[in-house]
DRENTORKOL-3810 file (N, C-alpha, C; in nm, 4 decimals):
REM DRENTORKOL-3810
@n.u->0.6606; n.v->-1.6623; n.w->1.4007; ca.u->0.5987; ca.v->-1.6521; ca.w->1.2765; c.u->0.6191; c.v->-1.5188; c.w->1.1975
@n.u->0.6622; n.v->-1.5277; n.w->1.0846; ca.u->0.7165; ca.v->-1.4082; ca.w->1.0015; c.u->0.5754; c.v->-1.3494; c.w->0.9437
@n.u->0.5608; n.v->-1.2355; n.w->0.9606; ca.u->0.4558; ca.v->-1.1506; ca.w->0.9058; c.u->0.4880; c.v->-1.0296; c.w->0.8350
@n.u->0.4315; n.v->-0.9948; n.w->0.7195; ca.u->0.4474; ca.v->-0.8532; ca.w->0.6511; c.u->0.3023; c.v->-0.7886; c.w->0.6588
@n.u->0.2909; n.v->-0.6777; n.w->0.7131; ca.u->0.1629; ca.v->-0.6256; ca.w->0.7191; c.u->0.1651; c.v->-0.4827; c.w->0.6543
@n.u->0.0802; n.v->-0.4648; n.w->0.5591; ca.u->0.0817; ca.v->-0.3461; ca.w->0.4900; c.u->-0.0226; c.v->-0.2561; c.w->0.5348
@n.u->-0.0029; n.v->-0.1132; n.w->0.5226; ca.u->-0.0980; ca.v->-0.0273; ca.w->0.5773; c.u->-0.0855; c.v->0.1081; c.w->0.4868
@n.u->-0.1798; n.v->0.1910; n.w->0.5018; ca.u->-0.1718; ca.v->0.3151; ca.w->0.4314; c.u->-0.2515; c.v->0.3328; c.w->0.3048
@n.u->-0.3190; n.v->0.2329; n.w->0.2578; ca.u->-0.4044; ca.v->0.2359; ca.w->0.1363; c.u->-0.5312; c.v->0.3117; c.w->0.1761
@n.u->-0.6026; n.v->0.3418; n.w->0.0607; ca.u->-0.7272; ca.v->0.4121; ca.w->0.0666; c.u->-0.7833; c.v->0.4651; c.w->-0.0373
@n.u->-0.8705; n.v->0.5705; n.w->-0.0245; ca.u->-0.9447; ca.v->0.6205; ca.w->-0.1551; c.u->-0.8688; c.v->0.7562; c.w->-0.1669
@n.u->-0.8195; n.v->0.8084; n.w->-0.2739; ca.u->-0.7651; ca.v->0.9305; ca.w->-0.3062; c.u->-0.8047; c.v->0.9856; c.w->-0.4524
@n.u->-0.8169; n.v->1.1177; n.w->-0.4678; ca.u->-0.8391; ca.v->1.1593; ca.w->-0.5948; c.u->-0.7255; c.v->1.1606; c.w->-0.6876
@n.u->-0.7518; n.v->1.1448; n.w->-0.8065; ca.u->-0.6362; ca.v->1.1597; ca.w->-0.9083; c.u->-0.5472; c.v->1.2773; c.w->-0.8896
@n.u->-0.4172; n.v->1.2690; n.w->-0.8914; ca.u->-0.3300; ca.v->1.3615; ca.w->-0.8635; c.u->-0.2712; c.v->1.3664; c.w->-0.7171
@n.u->-0.3495; n.v->1.2975; n.w->-0.6358; ca.u->-0.3120; ca.v->1.2885; ca.w->-0.4965; c.u->-0.2011; c.v->1.1919; c.w->-0.4590
@n.u->-0.1738; n.v->1.1873; n.w->-0.3395; ca.u->-0.0512; ca.v->1.1052; ca.w->-0.2884; c.u->-0.0972; c.v->1.0186; c.w->-0.1697
@n.u->-0.0246; n.v->0.8944; n.w->-0.1556; ca.u->-0.0459; ca.v->0.8142; ca.w->-0.0588; c.u->0.0918; c.v->0.7563; c.w->-0.0155
@n.u->0.1169; n.v->0.7040; n.w->0.1089; ca.u->0.2265; ca.v->0.6436; ca.w->0.1369; c.u->0.1861; c.v->0.5103; c.w->0.1970
@n.u->0.2493; n.v->0.4036; n.w->0.1424; ca.u->0.2218; ca.v->0.2773; ca.w->0.1894; c.u->0.3345; c.v->0.2264; c.w->0.2894
@n.u->0.3022; n.v->0.1370; n.w->0.3798; ca.u->0.4082; ca.v->0.0911; ca.w->0.4867; c.u->0.3804; c.v->-0.0549; c.w->0.4868
@n.u->0.4907; n.v->-0.1199; n.w->0.5107; ca.u->0.4957; ca.v->-0.2667; ca.w->0.5176; c.u->0.5758; c.v->-0.3006; c.w->0.6477
@n.u->0.5224; n.v->-0.3270; n.w->0.7577; ca.u->0.5960; ca.v->-0.3630; ca.w->0.8849; c.u->0.6237; c.v->-0.5185; c.w->0.9041
@n.u->0.7352; n.v->-0.5536; n.w->0.9130; ca.u->0.7756; ca.v->-0.6911; ca.w->0.9226; c.u->0.7868; c.v->-0.7326; c.w->1.0738
@n.u->0.7448; n.v->-0.8379; n.w->1.1021; ca.u->0.7600; ca.v->-0.9072; ca.w->1.2393; c.u->0.8035; c.v->-1.0524; c.w->1.2233
@n.u->0.8670; n.v->-1.1022; n.w->1.3369; ca.u->0.8904; ca.v->-1.2379; ca.w->1.3357; c.u->1.0476; c.v->-1.2624; c.w->1.2794
@n.u->1.1008; n.v->-1.1768; n.w->1.2102; ca.u->1.2519; ca.v->-1.1732; ca.w->1.1796; c.u->1.2687; c.v->-1.0363; c.w->1.1091
@n.u->1.3871; n.v->-1.0076; n.w->1.1008; ca.u->1.4296; ca.v->-0.8792; ca.w->1.0482; c.u->1.4608; c.v->-0.8984; c.w->0.8947
@n.u->1.4568; n.v->-0.7971; n.w->0.8190; ca.u->1.4870; ca.v->-0.8223; ca.w->0.6625; c.u->1.5848; c.v->-0.7140; c.w->0.6260
@n.u->1.6651; n.v->-0.6749; n.w->0.7089; ca.u->1.7545; ca.v->-0.5501; ca.w->0.6938; c.u->1.8636; c.v->-0.5925; c.w->0.5872
@n.u->1.8896; n.v->-0.7250; n.w->0.5784; ca.u->1.9760; ca.v->-0.7773; ca.w->0.4621; c.u->1.9251; c.v->-0.8438; c.w->0.3455
@n.u->1.7882; n.v->-0.8151; n.w->0.3211; ca.u->1.7059; ca.v->-0.8792; ca.w->0.2237; c.u->1.6518; c.v->-0.7716; c.w->0.1204
@n.u->1.6607; n.v->-0.8165; n.w->-0.0037; ca.u->1.5765; ca.v->-0.7498; ca.w->-0.1123; c.u->1.4383; c.v->-0.7516; c.w->-0.0666
@n.u->1.3652; n.v->-0.6298; n.w->-0.1128; ca.u->1.2180; ca.v->-0.6241; ca.w->-0.0967; c.u->1.1524; c.v->-0.5464; c.w->-0.1971
@n.u->1.0261; n.v->-0.5715; n.w->-0.2118; ca.u->0.9708; ca.v->-0.5064; ca.w->-0.3285; c.u->0.8174; c.v->-0.4875; c.w->-0.2995
@n.u->0.7609; n.v->-0.4021; n.w->-0.3936; ca.u->0.6022; ca.v->-0.3810; ca.w->-0.3963; c.u->0.5472; c.v->-0.4278; c.w->-0.5301
@n.u->0.4384; n.v->-0.5040; n.w->-0.5298; ca.u->0.3549; ca.v->-0.5442; ca.w->-0.6374; c.u->0.2241; c.v->-0.4961; c.w->-0.6268
@n.u->0.1372; n.v->-0.5220; n.w->-0.7420; ca.u->0.0140; ca.v->-0.4639; ca.w->-0.7314; c.u->-0.0854; c.v->-0.5688; c.w->-0.8112
@n.u->-0.2146; n.v->-0.5671; n.w->-0.7733; ca.u->-0.2977; ca.v->-0.6495; ca.w->-0.8813; c.u->-0.4322; c.v->-0.5757; c.w->-0.8836
@n.u->-0.4602; n.v->-0.5377; n.w->-1.0050; ca.u->-0.5926; ca.v->-0.4860; ca.w->-1.0302; c.u->-0.6949; c.v->-0.5860; c.w->-1.0643
@n.u->-0.8221; n.v->-0.5608; n.w->-1.0426; ca.u->-0.9202; ca.v->-0.6544; ca.w->-1.0742; c.u->-0.9086; c.v->-0.7144; c.w->-1.2212
@n.u->-0.9063; n.v->-0.8425; n.w->-1.2286; ca.u->-0.9009; ca.v->-0.9112; ca.w->-1.3635; c.u->-0.7661; c.v->-0.9121; c.w->-1.4278
@n.u->-0.6598; n.v->-0.8595; n.w->-1.3532; ca.u->-0.5249; ca.v->-0.8582; ca.w->-1.4141; c.u->-0.4405; c.v->-0.9450; c.w->-1.3167
@n.u->-0.3342; n.v->-0.9787; n.w->-1.3874; ca.u->-0.2263; ca.v->-1.0349; ca.w->-1.3042; c.u->-0.1412; c.v->-0.9504; c.w->-1.2067
@n.u->-0.0882; n.v->-1.0128; n.w->-1.1057; ca.u->-0.0143; ca.v->-0.9286; ca.w->-1.0189; c.u->0.1192; c.v->-0.8862; c.w->-1.0924
@n.u->0.1549; n.v->-0.7542; n.w->-1.0806; ca.u->0.2789; ca.v->-0.6918; ca.w->-1.1522; c.u->0.3541; c.v->-0.6319; c.w->-1.0626
@n.u->0.4816; n.v->-0.6271; n.w->-1.1016; ca.u->0.5846; ca.v->-0.5663; ca.w->-1.0240; c.u->0.5823; c.v->-0.4174; c.w->-1.0274
@n.u->0.5969; n.v->-0.3512; n.w->-0.9152; ca.u->0.5838; ca.v->-0.1953; ca.w->-0.8980; c.u->0.7187; c.v->-0.1284; c.w->-0.8835
@n.u->0.7978; n.v->-0.1963; n.w->-0.7763; ca.u->0.9172; ca.v->-0.1274; ca.w->-0.7320; c.u->0.9867; c.v->-0.2286; c.w->-0.6474
@n.u->1.1328; n.v->-0.2293; n.w->-0.6629; ca.u->1.2100; ca.v->-0.3071; ca.w->-0.5824; c.u->1.3309; c.v->-0.2342; c.w->-0.5246
@n.u->1.4052; n.v->-0.2970; n.w->-0.4052; ca.u->1.5000; ca.v->-0.2165; ca.w->-0.3535; c.u->1.6021; c.v->-0.3366; c.w->-0.3048
@n.u->1.7166; n.v->-0.3193; n.w->-0.3350; ca.u->1.8252; ca.v->-0.4241; ca.w->-0.3135; c.u->1.8551; c.v->-0.4269; c.w->-0.1583
@n.u->1.9178; n.v->-0.5190; n.w->-0.1124; ca.u->1.9317; ca.v->-0.5452; ca.w->0.0280; c.u->2.0087; c.v->-0.4212; c.w->0.0899
@n.u->2.0984; n.v->-0.3556; n.w->0.0211; ca.u->2.1727; ca.v->-0.2448; ca.w->0.0698; c.u->2.0833; c.v->-0.1295; c.w->0.0775
@n.u->1.9822; n.v->-0.1235; n.w->0.0182; ca.u->1.9124; ca.v->0.0082; ca.w->-0.0067; c.u->1.9728; c.v->0.0942; c.w->-0.1046
@n.u->2.0693; n.v->0.0624; n.w->-0.1560; ca.u->2.1438; ca.v->0.1535; ca.w->-0.2535; c.u->2.0980; c.v->0.1637; c.w->-0.3879
@n.u->2.0180; n.v->0.0349; n.w->-0.4215; ca.u->1.9699; ca.v->0.0247; ca.w->-0.5568; c.u->1.8243; c.v->-0.0016; c.w->-0.5645
@n.u->1.7548; n.v->0.0717; n.w->-0.6424; ca.u->1.6043; ca.v->0.0557; ca.w->-0.6630; c.u->1.5812; c.v->0.0635; c.w->-0.8115
@n.u->1.4645; n.v->0.0121; n.w->-0.8220; ca.u->1.4091; ca.v->-0.0115; ca.w->-0.9682; c.u->1.2553; c.v->0.0105; c.w->-0.9657
@n.u->1.1997; n.v->0.0644; n.w->-1.0801; ca.u->1.0693; ca.v->0.0854; ca.w->-1.0875; c.u->1.0139; c.v->0.0354; c.w->-1.2215
@n.u->0.8786; n.v->-0.0031; n.w->-1.2128; ca.u->0.8142; ca.v->-0.0303; ca.w->-1.3363; c.u->0.7876; c.v->0.1098; c.w->-1.4207
@n.u->0.7998; n.v->0.0921; n.w->-1.5520; ca.u->0.7968; ca.v->0.2062; ca.w->-1.6273; c.u->0.6605; c.v->0.2941; c.w->-1.5955
@n.u->0.5743; n.v->0.2426; n.w->-1.5582; ca.u->0.4259; ca.v->0.2886; ca.w->-1.5314; c.u->0.4225; c.v->0.3858; c.w->-1.4125
@n.u->0.5193; n.v->0.3602; n.w->-1.3217; ca.u->0.5228; ca.v->0.4337; ca.w->-1.1962; c.u->0.6518; c.v->0.5208; c.w->-1.1743
@n.u->0.7438; n.v->0.5114; n.w->-1.2865; ca.u->0.8835; ca.v->0.5709; ca.w->-1.2596; c.u->0.8481; c.v->0.7269; c.w->-1.2625
@n.u->0.9249; n.v->0.7826; n.w->-1.1645; ca.u->0.9082; ca.v->0.9348; ca.w->-1.1465; c.u->0.7945; c.v->0.9810; c.w->-1.0580
@n.u->0.7026; n.v->0.8769; n.w->-1.0277; ca.u->0.6030; ca.v->0.9165; ca.w->-0.9358; c.u->0.5958; c.v->0.8409; c.w->-0.7989
@n.u->0.6566; n.v->0.7201; n.w->-0.8050; ca.u->0.6593; ca.v->0.6457; ca.w->-0.6800; c.u->0.8044; c.v->0.6259; c.w->-0.6407
@n.u->0.8175; n.v->0.6161; n.w->-0.5081; ca.u->0.9573; ca.v->0.6024; ca.w->-0.4438; c.u->0.9480; c.v->0.5030; c.w->-0.3343
@n.u->1.0395; n.v->0.4078; n.w->-0.3526; ca.u->1.0510; ca.v->0.2842; ca.w->-0.2522; c.u->1.1680; c.v->0.3193; c.w->-0.1629
@n.u->1.1505; n.v->0.2886; n.w->-0.0275; ca.u->1.2417; ca.v->0.3068; ca.w->0.0677; c.u->1.2228; c.v->0.2106; c.w->0.1892
@n.u->1.3236; n.v->0.2204; n.w->0.2764; ca.u->1.3172; ca.v->0.1366; ca.w->0.3936; c.u->1.3660; c.v->0.1997; c.w->0.5081
@n.u->1.3213; n.v->0.1555; n.w->0.6304; ca.u->1.3817; ca.v->0.2069; ca.w->0.7547; c.u->1.4264; c.v->0.0850; c.w->0.8404
@n.u->1.5522; n.v->0.0461; n.w->0.8431; ca.u->1.5941; ca.v->-0.0654; ca.w->0.9015; c.u->1.5759; c.v->-0.0863; c.w->1.0544
@n.u->1.5716; n.v->0.0552; n.w->1.1033; ca.u->1.5521; ca.v->0.0552; ca.w->1.2482; c.u->1.4075; c.v->0.0003; c.w->1.2831
@n.u->1.3225; n.v->0.0376; n.w->1.1871; ca.u->1.1786; ca.v->-0.0028; ca.w->1.2124; c.u->1.1351; c.v->-0.1270; c.w->1.1483
@n.u->1.2267; n.v->-0.1810; n.w->1.0732; ca.u->1.1995; ca.v->-0.3129; ca.w->0.9963; c.u->1.0766; c.v->-0.2854; c.w->0.9160
@n.u->1.0772; n.v->-0.1824; n.w->0.8513; ca.u->0.9624; ca.v->-0.1400; ca.w->0.7607; c.u->1.0132; c.v->-0.0858; c.w->0.6299
@n.u->0.9227; n.v->-0.1220; n.w->0.5226; ca.u->0.9333; ca.v->-0.0911; ca.w->0.3906; c.u->0.8274; c.v->0.0106; c.w->0.3550
@n.u->0.8545; n.v->0.1010; n.w->0.2712; ca.u->0.7758; ca.v->0.2199; ca.w->0.2312; c.u->0.7339; c.v->0.2218; c.w->0.0802
@n.u->0.6302; n.v->0.2782; n.w->0.0285; ca.u->0.6229; ca.v->0.3075; ca.w->-0.0973; c.u->0.5355; c.v->0.4618; c.w->-0.1079
@n.u->0.6175; n.v->0.5561; n.w->-0.1453; ca.u->0.5485; ca.v->0.6890; ca.w->-0.1389; c.u->0.5015; c.v->0.6997; c.w->-0.2858
@n.u->0.3644; n.v->0.7305; n.w->-0.3016; ca.u->0.3061; ca.v->0.7410; ca.w->-0.4232; c.u->0.2456; c.v->0.8766; c.w->-0.4533
@n.u->0.2944; n.v->0.9467; n.w->-0.5655; ca.u->0.2449; ca.v->1.0796; ca.w->-0.6000; c.u->0.1883; c.v->1.0870; c.w->-0.7358
@n.u->0.1196; n.v->1.1842; n.w->-0.7579; ca.u->0.0636; ca.v->1.2048; ca.w->-0.8834; c.u->-0.0219; c.v->1.0860; c.w->-0.9175
@n.u->-0.0940; n.v->1.0223; n.w->-0.8334; ca.u->-0.1786; ca.v->0.8982; ca.w->-0.8661; c.u->-0.2746; c.v->0.9165; c.w->-0.9688
@n.u->-0.2935; n.v->0.7995; n.w->-1.0504; ca.u->-0.3825; ca.v->0.8045; ca.w->-1.1540; c.u->-0.4902; c.v->0.6962; c.w->-1.1231
@n.u->-0.6074; n.v->0.6940; n.w->-1.2010; ca.u->-0.6980; ca.v->0.5835; ca.w->-1.1774; c.u->-0.6414; c.v->0.4596; c.w->-1.2083
@n.u->-0.5589; n.v->0.4406; n.w->-1.3124; ca.u->-0.4983; ca.v->0.3087; ca.w->-1.3391; c.u->-0.4114; c.v->0.2628; c.w->-1.2459
@n.u->-0.3841; n.v->0.3343; n.w->-1.1186; ca.u->-0.2930; ca.v->0.2926; ca.w->-1.0262; c.u->-0.3866; c.v->0.2177; c.w->-0.9272
@n.u->-0.4971; n.v->0.2072; n.w->-0.9468; ca.u->-0.6104; ca.v->0.1397; ca.w->-0.8386; c.u->-0.5723; c.v->-0.0058; c.w->-0.8513
@n.u->-0.5474; n.v->-0.0620; n.w->-0.7447; ca.u->-0.5046; ca.v->-0.2076; ca.w->-0.7223; c.u->-0.5023; c.v->-0.2263; c.w->-0.5817
@n.u->-0.4864; n.v->-0.3598; n.w->-0.5424; ca.u->-0.4438; ca.v->-0.4062; ca.w->-0.4098; c.u->-0.2733; c.v->-0.4274; c.w->-0.4274
@n.u->-0.2189; n.v->-0.3487; n.w->-0.3324; ca.u->-0.0671; ca.v->-0.3474; ca.w->-0.3304; c.u->-0.0181; c.v->-0.4394; c.w->-0.2191
@n.u->0.0852; n.v->-0.5134; n.w->-0.2685; ca.u->0.1482; ca.v->-0.6093; ca.w->-0.1832; c.u->0.2954; c.v->-0.5645; c.w->-0.1655
@n.u->0.3388; n.v->-0.5906; n.w->-0.0432; ca.u->0.4879; ca.v->-0.5890; ca.w->-0.0162; c.u->0.5414; c.v->-0.7309; c.w->-0.0164
@n.u->0.6689; n.v->-0.7563; n.w->-0.0328; ca.u->0.7285; ca.v->-0.8893; ca.w->-0.0417; c.u->0.8756; c.v->-0.8767; c.w->0.0024
@n.u->0.9253; n.v->-0.9804; n.w->0.0435; ca.u->1.0613; ca.v->-0.9912; ca.w->0.0939; c.u->1.1204; c.v->-1.1266; c.w->0.0501
@n.u->1.2433; n.v->-1.1113; n.w->0.0185; ca.u->1.3200; ca.v->-1.2304; ca.w->-0.0376; c.u->1.3802; c.v->-1.2944; c.w->0.0945
@n.u->1.3897; n.v->-1.4082; n.w->0.1194; ca.u->1.4289; ca.v->-1.4924; ca.w->0.2190; c.u->1.5972; c.v->-1.4869; c.w->0.2112
@n.u->1.6541; n.v->-1.4921; n.w->0.0952; ca.u->1.7937; ca.v->-1.4793; ca.w->0.0757; c.u->1.8571; c.v->-1.3567; c.w->0.1276
@n.u->1.9738; n.v->-1.3432; n.w->0.1812; ca.u->2.0450; ca.v->-1.2214; ca.w->0.2076; c.u->2.1428; c.v->-1.1658; c.w->0.1063
@n.u->2.1643; n.v->-1.0458; n.w->0.1139; ca.u->2.2566; ca.v->-0.9865; ca.w->0.0259; c.u->2.2112; c.v->-0.9934; c.w->-0.1243
@n.u->2.0810; n.v->-0.9944; n.w->-0.1580; ca.u->2.0207; ca.v->-0.9972; ca.w->-0.2829; c.u->2.0207; c.v->-0.8728; c.w->-0.3478
@n.u->2.0330; n.v->-0.8763; n.w->-0.4783; ca.u->1.9974; ca.v->-0.7549; ca.w->-0.5628; c.u->1.8546; c.v->-0.7327; c.w->-0.5678
@n.u->1.8227; n.v->-0.6409; n.w->-0.6799; ca.u->1.6739; ca.v->-0.6008; ca.w->-0.6899; c.u->1.5985; c.v->-0.7367; c.w->-0.7511
@n.u->1.4871; n.v->-0.7801; n.w->-0.6930; ca.u->1.4172; ca.v->-0.8808; ca.w->-0.7437; c.u->1.2998; c.v->-0.8161; c.w->-0.8208
@n.u->1.2733; n.v->-0.8706; n.w->-0.9401; ca.u->1.1437; ca.v->-0.8215; ca.w->-1.0131; c.u->1.0515; c.v->-0.9123; c.w->-1.0435
@n.u->1.0778; n.v->-1.0361; n.w->-1.0099; ca.u->0.9841; ca.v->-1.1518; ca.w->-1.0443; c.u->0.9150; c.v->-1.1861; c.w->-0.9001
@n.u->0.7895; n.v->-1.2143; n.w->-0.9149; ca.u->0.7042; ca.v->-1.2509; ca.w->-0.7959; c.u->0.7611; c.v->-1.3862; c.w->-0.7446
@n.u->0.8157; n.v->-1.4650; n.w->-0.8300; ca.u->0.8574; ca.v->-1.5982; ca.w->-0.7905; c.u->0.9841; c.v->-1.5809; c.w->-0.7053
@n.u->1.0543; n.v->-1.4747; n.w->-0.7093; ca.u->1.1857; ca.v->-1.4437; ca.w->-0.6391; c.u->1.1484; c.v->-1.4056; c.w->-0.4993
@n.u->1.0279; n.v->-1.3978; n.w->-0.4473; ca.u->1.0129; ca.v->-1.3503; ca.w->-0.3364; c.u->0.9396; c.v->-1.4561; c.w->-0.2400
@n.u->0.9775; n.v->-1.4579; n.w->-0.1024; ca.u->0.9392; ca.v->-1.5741; ca.w->-0.0298; c.u->0.8256; c.v->-1.5297; c.w->0.0776
@n.u->0.8264; n.v->-1.4168; n.w->0.1114; ca.u->0.7249; ca.v->-1.3559; ca.w->0.2043; c.u->0.6394; c.v->-1.2502; c.w->0.1449
@n.u->0.5249; n.v->-1.2605; n.w->0.1842; ca.u->0.4220; ca.v->-1.1582; ca.w->0.1001; c.u->0.3307; c.v->-1.1202; c.w->0.2258
@n.u->0.2936; n.v->-0.9890; n.w->0.2060; ca.u->0.1820; ca.v->-0.9263; ca.w->0.2909; c.u->0.0425; c.v->-0.9556; c.w->0.2364
@n.u->-0.0509; n.v->-0.9208; n.w->0.3230; ca.u->-0.1801; ca.v->-0.9677; ca.w->0.2758; c.u->-0.2487; c.v->-0.8678; c.w->0.1778
@n.u->-0.1818; n.v->-0.7478; n.w->0.1690; ca.u->-0.2269; ca.v->-0.6402; ca.w->0.0781; c.u->-0.3117; c.v->-0.5341; c.w->0.1202
@n.u->-0.3098; n.v->-0.4136; n.w->0.0716; ca.u->-0.3770; ca.v->-0.3093; ca.w->0.1002; c.u->-0.4480; c.v->-0.2318; c.w->-0.0317
@n.u->-0.5580; n.v->-0.2008; n.w->-0.0217; ca.u->-0.6472; ca.v->-0.1457; ca.w->-0.1383; c.u->-0.6074; c.v->-0.0118; c.w->-0.1478
@n.u->-0.5754; n.v->0.0308; n.w->-0.2762; ca.u->-0.5553; ca.v->0.1782; ca.w->-0.3281; c.u->-0.6520; c.v->0.1950; c.w->-0.4412
@n.u->-0.7446; n.v->0.2870; n.w->-0.4033; ca.u->-0.8303; ca.v->0.3316; ca.w->-0.5110; c.u->-0.8176; c.v->0.4759; c.w->-0.5485
@n.u->-0.8064; n.v->0.4947; n.w->-0.6762; ca.u->-0.7852; ca.v->0.6387; ca.w->-0.7268; c.u->-0.9146; c.v->0.6908; c.w->-0.8097
@n.u->-0.9661; n.v->0.7828; n.w->-0.7778; ca.u->-1.0915; ca.v->0.8264; ca.w->-0.8394; c.u->-1.0589; c.v->0.9381; c.w->-0.9340
@n.u->-1.1229; n.v->0.9326; n.w->-1.0479; ca.u->-1.1064; ca.v->1.0356; ca.w->-1.1422; c.u->-1.1861; c.v->1.1710; c.w->-1.1410
END
C-alpha cells in the first residue's frame, strides 16, 4: 500500500520558519515528479511548489517564491518543504503529492498527481 505521510506542521509566529516532511512508503518515488499544495479554509487547493523527477528543476507559486524551498532526499524517500518568513496568509493544510509516471517534469496541476498525503496543518499567527 502506497502512503505519503506529512509531518512538521504546527503553530508559528509571523516571520518564523517550519520544515515540512513527506515520507513515502510502499514504493519509491525517486524517478517521479513531486509537489506541495495547500488549502486554506473556504478556498480551493492551490499549488505551492513542485520538483522534477531529476531534482534539478523546481517551480514555486509567486506567493511563496523566495521564502519556500522544495527539496528531496532519495535515500530517505522523503520530500521536504522549507518555509521561511512565514505570513498569516500561509495558514493552510499542506499536502504533498507524487506523480505515478516516471521521468516527469514539474507538475503544477493537482490533477497531474496520483498520490496524496493526508495533510498537515500550518498556522501562522500575526
